[in-house]
TORTOR-127802 format. One record per residue (C-alpha): residue in one letter; chain; x, y, z. Coordinates in Angstrom, 2 decimals, always signed. Layout:
<pts>
<pt r="A" c="A" px="X" py="Y" pz="Z"/>
...
</pts>
This chain:
<pts>
<pt r="M" c="A" px="+22.35" py="-35.66" pz="-0.17"/>
<pt r="I" c="A" px="+22.58" py="-35.58" pz="-3.95"/>
<pt r="S" c="A" px="+23.83" py="-32.63" pz="-6.07"/>
<pt r="S" c="A" px="+21.60" py="-31.26" pz="-8.75"/>
<pt r="N" c="A" px="+24.59" py="-31.85" pz="-11.15"/>
<pt r="D" c="A" px="+24.29" py="-35.59" pz="-10.50"/>
<pt r="F" c="A" px="+20.54" py="-35.76" pz="-11.52"/>
<pt r="R" c="A" px="+19.76" py="-38.57" pz="-13.98"/>
<pt r="T" c="A" px="+16.51" py="-39.81" pz="-15.34"/>
<pt r="G" c="A" px="+15.07" py="-42.16" pz="-12.67"/>
<pt r="T" c="A" px="+16.76" py="-40.49" pz="-9.67"/>
<pt r="T" c="A" px="+14.53" py="-40.17" pz="-6.72"/>
<pt r="I" c="A" px="+14.72" py="-37.13" pz="-4.35"/>
<pt r="E" c="A" px="+12.76" py="-36.01" pz="-1.35"/>
<pt r="L" c="A" px="+11.06" py="-32.60" pz="-1.60"/>
<pt r="E" c="A" px="+8.30" py="-30.99" pz="+0.63"/>
<pt r="G" c="A" px="+7.75" py="-34.30" pz="+2.49"/>
<pt r="S" c="A" px="+7.24" py="-36.56" pz="-0.55"/>
<pt r="V" c="A" px="+9.20" py="-38.63" pz="-3.04"/>
<pt r="W" c="A" px="+9.84" py="-37.26" pz="-6.59"/>
<pt r="R" c="A" px="+11.40" py="-39.11" pz="-9.57"/>
<pt r="V" c="A" px="+13.36" py="-37.23" pz="-12.14"/>
<pt r="V" c="A" px="+11.66" py="-37.69" pz="-15.52"/>
<pt r="E" c="A" px="+13.60" py="-35.19" pz="-17.49"/>
<pt r="F" c="A" px="+16.64" py="-33.05" pz="-16.75"/>
<pt r="L" c="A" px="+18.68" py="-30.43" pz="-18.64"/>
<pt r="H" c="A" px="+21.89" py="-28.62" pz="-17.52"/>
<pt r="V" c="A" px="+21.83" py="-25.05" pz="-18.75"/>
<pt r="K" c="A" px="+24.83" py="-22.72" pz="-18.85"/>
<pt r="P" c="A" px="+23.70" py="-19.34" pz="-20.09"/>
<pt r="G" c="A" px="+26.31" py="-16.92" pz="-21.43"/>
<pt r="K" c="A" px="+25.51" py="-14.56" pz="-18.54"/>
<pt r="G" c="A" px="+24.75" py="-15.63" pz="-15.03"/>
<pt r="S" c="A" px="+25.19" py="-18.82" pz="-13.13"/>
<pt r="A" c="A" px="+24.33" py="-22.37" pz="-14.41"/>
<pt r="F" c="A" px="+21.19" py="-24.19" pz="-13.45"/>
<pt r="V" c="A" px="+19.41" py="-27.48" pz="-13.89"/>
<pt r="R" c="A" px="+15.84" py="-27.49" pz="-15.30"/>
<pt r="T" c="A" px="+13.95" py="-30.65" pz="-14.36"/>
<pt r="K" c="A" px="+10.67" py="-32.28" pz="-14.79"/>
<pt r="L" c="A" px="+9.68" py="-34.20" pz="-11.63"/>
<pt r="K" c="A" px="+6.91" py="-36.80" pz="-11.09"/>
<pt r="N" c="A" px="+5.50" py="-37.30" pz="-7.63"/>
<pt r="V" c="A" px="+5.74" py="-41.15" pz="-6.99"/>
<pt r="Q" c="A" px="+2.76" py="-41.15" pz="-4.60"/>
<pt r="S" c="A" px="+0.24" py="-39.05" pz="-6.55"/>
<pt r="G" c="A" px="+1.56" py="-39.07" pz="-10.09"/>
<pt r="S" c="A" px="+1.51" py="-35.35" pz="-10.45"/>
<pt r="V" c="A" px="+4.24" py="-33.75" pz="-12.66"/>
<pt r="V" c="A" px="+5.95" py="-30.49" pz="-11.99"/>
<pt r="E" c="A" px="+8.79" py="-28.58" pz="-13.49"/>
<pt r="K" c="A" px="+11.54" py="-27.19" pz="-11.08"/>
<pt r="T" c="A" px="+14.73" py="-25.40" pz="-11.53"/>
<pt r="F" c="A" px="+17.68" py="-25.91" pz="-9.34"/>
<pt r="R" c="A" px="+20.96" py="-23.96" pz="-9.00"/>
<pt r="A" c="A" px="+24.00" py="-25.92" pz="-10.38"/>
<pt r="G" c="A" px="+25.46" py="-27.78" pz="-7.37"/>
<pt r="E" c="A" px="+22.39" py="-27.32" pz="-5.20"/>
<pt r="T" c="A" px="+22.07" py="-30.41" pz="-2.89"/>
<pt r="V" c="A" px="+18.77" py="-32.01" pz="-2.10"/>
<pt r="P" c="A" px="+18.07" py="-35.15" pz="+0.02"/>
<pt r="Q" c="A" px="+18.07" py="-38.35" pz="-2.00"/>
<pt r="A" c="A" px="+15.10" py="-40.66" pz="-1.23"/>
<pt r="V" c="A" px="+16.30" py="-44.11" pz="-0.19"/>
<pt r="L" c="A" px="+13.91" py="-46.69" pz="-1.60"/>
<pt r="E" c="A" px="+13.77" py="-50.33" pz="-0.66"/>
<pt r="K" c="A" px="+12.83" py="-52.82" pz="-3.38"/>
<pt r="R" c="A" px="+11.65" py="-56.24" pz="-2.20"/>
<pt r="T" c="A" px="+10.62" py="-59.22" pz="-4.40"/>
<pt r="M" c="A" px="+7.30" py="-60.45" pz="-3.15"/>
<pt r="Q" c="A" px="+4.83" py="-63.06" pz="-4.46"/>
<pt r="H" c="A" px="+1.03" py="-62.46" pz="-4.67"/>
<pt r="T" c="A" px="-0.37" py="-65.27" pz="-2.75"/>
<pt r="Y" c="A" px="-4.16" py="-64.57" pz="-2.57"/>
<pt r="R" c="A" px="-6.89" py="-61.81" pz="-2.33"/>
<pt r="D" c="A" px="-8.68" py="-61.29" pz="+0.93"/>
<pt r="A" c="A" px="-11.77" py="-59.14" pz="+0.47"/>
<pt r="E" c="A" px="-10.33" py="-55.70" pz="-0.72"/>
<pt r="D" c="A" px="-6.70" py="-56.62" pz="+0.08"/>
<pt r="Y" c="A" px="-4.10" py="-58.29" pz="-1.91"/>
<pt r="V" c="A" px="-1.80" py="-60.38" pz="+0.22"/>
<pt r="F" c="A" px="+1.87" py="-60.63" pz="-0.68"/>
<pt r="M" c="A" px="+4.58" py="-62.95" pz="+0.71"/>
<pt r="D" c="A" px="+8.16" py="-61.67" pz="+0.99"/>
<pt r="M" c="A" px="+10.35" py="-64.30" pz="-0.77"/>
<pt r="E" c="A" px="+13.31" py="-63.92" pz="+1.72"/>
<pt r="T" c="A" px="+11.66" py="-63.69" pz="+5.09"/>
<pt r="Y" c="A" px="+8.25" py="-65.32" pz="+4.28"/>
<pt r="E" c="A" px="+6.36" py="-62.33" pz="+6.03"/>
<pt r="E" c="A" px="+2.98" py="-61.30" pz="+4.68"/>
<pt r="A" c="A" px="+1.98" py="-57.81" pz="+3.67"/>
<pt r="R" c="A" px="-1.43" py="-56.64" pz="+2.72"/>
<pt r="L" c="A" px="-1.90" py="-53.94" pz="+0.14"/>
<pt r="N" c="A" px="-5.07" py="-52.50" pz="-1.26"/>
<pt r="A" c="A" px="-5.82" py="-51.66" pz="-4.99"/>
<pt r="D" c="A" px="-4.93" py="-47.97" pz="-4.36"/>
<pt r="Q" c="A" px="-1.58" py="-48.81" pz="-3.25"/>
<pt r="I" c="A" px="-0.84" py="-51.16" pz="-6.14"/>
<pt r="G" c="A" px="-2.23" py="-48.69" pz="-8.76"/>
<pt r="D" c="A" px="-3.93" py="-49.25" pz="-12.18"/>
<pt r="R" c="A" px="-1.70" py="-52.26" pz="-13.05"/>
<pt r="V" c="A" px="-3.72" py="-54.30" pz="-10.49"/>
<pt r="K" c="A" px="-5.80" py="-55.47" pz="-13.44"/>
<pt r="Y" c="A" px="-2.90" py="-57.82" pz="-14.49"/>
<pt r="L" c="A" px="-2.15" py="-59.17" pz="-11.04"/>
<pt r="K" c="A" px="-2.65" py="-62.91" pz="-10.71"/>
<pt r="E" c="A" px="-1.84" py="-65.44" pz="-7.91"/>
<pt r="E" c="A" px="+1.63" py="-66.77" pz="-7.69"/>
<pt r="M" c="A" px="+2.99" py="-63.65" pz="-9.66"/>
<pt r="A" c="A" px="+6.30" py="-62.31" pz="-8.34"/>
<pt r="V" c="A" px="+6.40" py="-58.53" pz="-8.19"/>
<pt r="N" c="A" px="+8.72" py="-55.78" pz="-6.83"/>
<pt r="V" c="A" px="+7.29" py="-53.76" pz="-3.88"/>
<pt r="V" c="A" px="+9.03" py="-50.36" pz="-3.61"/>
<pt r="R" c="A" px="+9.00" py="-48.84" pz="-0.06"/>
<pt r="W" c="A" px="+9.98" py="-45.59" pz="+1.26"/>
<pt r="G" c="A" px="+10.22" py="-46.03" pz="+5.05"/>
<pt r="D" c="A" px="+6.95" py="-47.85" pz="+5.96"/>
<pt r="Q" c="A" px="+5.01" py="-46.46" pz="+3.17"/>
<pt r="V" c="A" px="+4.45" py="-48.49" pz="-0.12"/>
<pt r="L" c="A" px="+5.10" py="-46.30" pz="-3.16"/>
<pt r="E" c="A" px="+4.41" py="-48.66" pz="-5.93"/>
<pt r="V" c="A" px="+4.16" py="-52.26" pz="-7.03"/>
<pt r="E" c="A" px="+6.24" py="-53.13" pz="-10.16"/>
<pt r="L" c="A" px="+4.79" py="-55.90" pz="-12.20"/>
<pt r="P" c="A" px="+6.72" py="-57.73" pz="-14.89"/>
<pt r="N" c="A" px="+6.69" py="-55.84" pz="-18.19"/>
<pt r="S" c="A" px="+4.81" py="-58.63" pz="-19.82"/>
<pt r="V" c="A" px="+2.43" py="-61.37" pz="-18.47"/>
<pt r="V" c="A" px="+0.76" py="-64.44" pz="-20.11"/>
<pt r="L" c="A" px="-2.99" py="-64.49" pz="-19.47"/>
<pt r="E" c="A" px="-5.85" py="-66.67" pz="-20.81"/>
<pt r="V" c="A" px="-8.66" py="-65.00" pz="-22.82"/>
<pt r="T" c="A" px="-11.92" py="-65.64" pz="-21.12"/>
<pt r="E" c="A" px="-14.31" py="-63.63" pz="-23.22"/>
<pt r="T" c="A" px="-14.21" py="-62.22" pz="-26.77"/>
<pt r="D" c="A" px="-16.30" py="-62.26" pz="-29.94"/>
<pt r="P" c="A" px="-15.89" py="-65.41" pz="-32.01"/>
<pt r="G" c="A" px="-13.50" py="-65.38" pz="-34.91"/>
<pt r="V" c="A" px="-14.89" py="-65.39" pz="-38.41"/>
<pt r="K" c="A" px="-13.39" py="-67.37" pz="-41.34"/>
<pt r="G" c="A" px="-11.29" py="-64.97" pz="-43.32"/>
<pt r="D" c="A" px="-10.00" py="-63.00" pz="-40.24"/>
<pt r="T" c="A" px="-6.33" py="-62.31" pz="-40.70"/>
<pt r="A" c="A" px="-3.39" py="-61.02" pz="-38.54"/>
<pt r="T" c="A" px="-3.51" py="-57.68" pz="-40.27"/>
<pt r="G" c="A" px="-7.27" py="-57.33" pz="-40.41"/>
<pt r="G" c="A" px="-7.94" py="-55.29" pz="-37.21"/>
<pt r="T" c="A" px="-8.53" py="-55.78" pz="-33.59"/>
<pt r="K" c="A" px="-11.36" py="-56.54" pz="-31.18"/>
<pt r="P" c="A" px="-11.74" py="-56.35" pz="-27.42"/>
<pt r="A" c="A" px="-11.00" py="-59.36" pz="-25.27"/>
<pt r="I" c="A" px="-11.40" py="-59.95" pz="-21.49"/>
<pt r="V" c="A" px="-8.56" py="-61.87" pz="-19.91"/>
<pt r="E" c="A" px="-8.60" py="-64.00" pz="-16.73"/>
<pt r="T" c="A" px="-7.80" py="-61.12" pz="-14.40"/>
<pt r="G" c="A" px="-10.68" py="-59.08" pz="-15.78"/>
<pt r="A" c="A" px="-8.55" py="-56.58" pz="-17.87"/>
<pt r="Q" c="A" px="-9.69" py="-55.68" pz="-21.33"/>
<pt r="V" c="A" px="-7.08" py="-55.82" pz="-24.09"/>
<pt r="M" c="A" px="-7.29" py="-55.19" pz="-27.86"/>
<pt r="V" c="A" px="-6.38" py="-58.31" pz="-29.73"/>
<pt r="P" c="A" px="-6.26" py="-59.45" pz="-33.30"/>
<pt r="L" c="A" px="-9.49" py="-60.84" pz="-34.82"/>
<pt r="F" c="A" px="-8.27" py="-64.48" pz="-34.93"/>
<pt r="I" c="A" px="-7.80" py="-64.86" pz="-31.19"/>
<pt r="S" c="A" px="-10.49" py="-66.90" pz="-29.52"/>
<pt r="V" c="A" px="-11.67" py="-67.83" pz="-26.05"/>
<pt r="G" c="A" px="-9.23" py="-70.21" pz="-24.16"/>
<pt r="E" c="A" px="-6.04" py="-69.03" pz="-25.82"/>
<pt r="K" c="A" px="-3.16" py="-67.73" pz="-23.89"/>
<pt r="I" c="A" px="-1.80" py="-64.36" pz="-24.94"/>
<pt r="K" c="A" px="+1.16" py="-62.24" pz="-23.82"/>
<pt r="V" c="A" px="+0.21" py="-58.67" pz="-22.76"/>
<pt r="D" c="A" px="+2.43" py="-55.68" pz="-22.23"/>
<pt r="T" c="A" px="+1.56" py="-54.38" pz="-18.71"/>
<pt r="R" c="A" px="+3.00" py="-50.88" pz="-19.36"/>
<pt r="N" c="A" px="+0.74" py="-49.94" pz="-22.21"/>
<pt r="D" c="A" px="-1.99" py="-52.58" pz="-22.28"/>
<pt r="S" c="A" px="-0.99" py="-54.00" pz="-25.68"/>
<pt r="Y" c="A" px="-1.28" py="-57.39" pz="-27.21"/>
<pt r="L" c="A" px="+2.24" py="-58.94" pz="-27.81"/>
<pt r="G" c="A" px="+1.50" py="-62.39" pz="-29.19"/>
<pt r="R" c="A" px="+0.28" py="-65.94" pz="-28.50"/>
<pt r="E" c="A" px="+1.94" py="-68.06" pz="-26.02"/>
</pts>
């Protein structure tokens, strides 16, 4: 159990049979009446966001999450196969369990798999990955670093906006959190 006074950004709690992560919190002590904690909670499974108010000192169950480092070994039809780096056990996850960041997942990549009991909540990819550009418009003489951007398809199939001077075959660093180009490798 965790007290509402101990809420911090990133704290996970159990409410109504699912896991919620505290996105924002604010302790309020009005001049009249008792104190309360106003929170913004995000459902880890569905991604929905709600605002909820707790009495100061109210206890709620804390969600115990297990984070394991696993390596993506290969893709089998619709499943992505991961190997636990400690026990060498395999786990199969589908694209829905991994989420929208599946577009940056490549073989031999180490990821963190977050579980709540037997249920996979999310797969955390590294904040940035190095990928090869497989398709983009050719660069034209005079293209500069500050001239603009163009779409490029990388080896995993994701589309990233890159500077005009990037060409096919180059390796680029991509931020997986916001799909942005970070630089050449």
